[in-house]
N, C-alpha and C positions, 0 to 999 in steps of 0.2 A: 469416726475415729475411735475405735474400740469401745463404743457405747459410752463415751464420756460427754456429759453435758457441759454447757458453757460455765455454769457456776462451779462445777467440779474442776474444770480446767483452771479457772482463776484461783481456786483454793490450792491446787497443786503448785502453781507458779508462786504464790505467796509462801507456801511451805518451803519450796526450794530456796527462795531468797532468804528466808529465816534460817534455814539449816546451813547453807553454804556461804551466805553473805553476798552482797552485790558485787564485790570485787573478784571473788572466786567463781561465781556462777558462769560466766562465759567460758572459762577454761574447763569446767566440769561438763558443760554442754558439748564442747568440742571433743573432749575425751570419750563421752558416751557415743556420739555420732561416729567417731573413728572405730570404736569397738564394734558397733552394729555393722558398719561397712566391712570390717575384717571378717566377721562371722558370716556375712552373706557371701563374700568372696570365697571363703573356705568351703561353704556349703555348695556353691556353684562348681568349684573345682572338684569336689568329691563326687558330685553327680556326673560330671564329664568323665572322670576316671572310671566310674562304674559303667557308664555307657560304652566307653571305649573297650573295656575288658569284656563286656558281654558279647561284642561282635556285631557284624552287620545285620544279623537276624533280628536284633532288638533295637534297630535304629529309631523306630517310632515309639519306644518305651517311655512312658511318663511315670514319674514316681507317685503322682496322684492316683494312678491306677491301683496302687497297693491298698488304697482305702476300699473296703468291700462295696460300699454303696456306689462309689464312682465306677468301679470295675463292672458291677452288674448293669448299671445304667448305660455304660459305653458298649459293652459286648453283648448284652442280651436285649435290653429294652430299645436302644436306638437302632441297632442293626436288624434287618428283616431277613436274615439268612434262614431262620427257622419258620418263617411265615406267621410269627406271633401277632403282627398287626392285623392280618386278615382274620385270624381267629378272634382276637380281642374285639374287632369291629363287627364281626358277624354274630356275636353273642349278645342277645337281648335278655337281660335278667328278668325284667317284668313279664315278658312274653313267656319265658320258661316257667316262672312261678305261677302264672295264670293257667298254663297247661297242667301243671301238677295239681293245682287246686281244683280244676275241672275234673281231673281224673279221680281225685279223692272223693269229691262230692258226687260222682257218677254222672256228670254232665258231659255232653259231647263238646269237645274243644273245637274252636274255629279252625278251618283248614288253613295251612300256611300260605301266606301270600308270596308271590314271586315264584321261585324255583320249588321243585318238589323235594328238596333235601339232598344230601350227599348220596344216600343209598337208594333213592328213588322209591322208598316204601311210604305207605300212607300212615298217618299217625294212628295210634291205638285209640279206639273210641269205646268207651264203656257205657252201656245202656242199662236201664233198670230191668229190661226184659230178659237180659242174659242171666240164666240161672246159675252158671258157673262162677259168676262174679258175686262176692258177698256184698250185701248192702251195708255200707259203713255208717250210714246215718241212723239205722234202726237200732234201738236200744236192745241190749241183751236181756234175755229173760233170766231173772234170778232164780236159782233153784229153791225149792221149798226147804223147810227146816229138816224134814226127815230124808229129803233127797240129797244124795252126795254129789259133789261136782264130778265131772268126767275125769278119769285117771289118764294122765299123759306119761307114758313110760319114758319118753325122751327127756322130759323135764326133770326127772329124778335121778 
């Protein structure tokens, strides 16, 4: 109930009795409940008027859909029109990260289990024997004091 604890509820009741008095308190409670009921009726009638004005195309329109989180959850995450669930379930982050780490360290990654992938190609394997692939684990040689670093015209 609006995150109000029992002690806070008792304090509100005591405060209401002190402010309005025991003889006026039932009338105040009745007036507040009637006001809340009228506001709800006004809100419901306004929603029905808007729905009737929008026409039959928007018969399943809900005002909660105007909240961006609810709209995205209903139309993108819950529906599978775009095949997002298949993509989300087919993606294994740990496996992908292991393959990237293996490629960076020059190790051959494990072959994929199950299907051969969407394109039918084999994964790129990097071996230390391949001379066209730089060895990323080898430290760079630092140039001597009199030796200038190589000039890169694209960097300047």
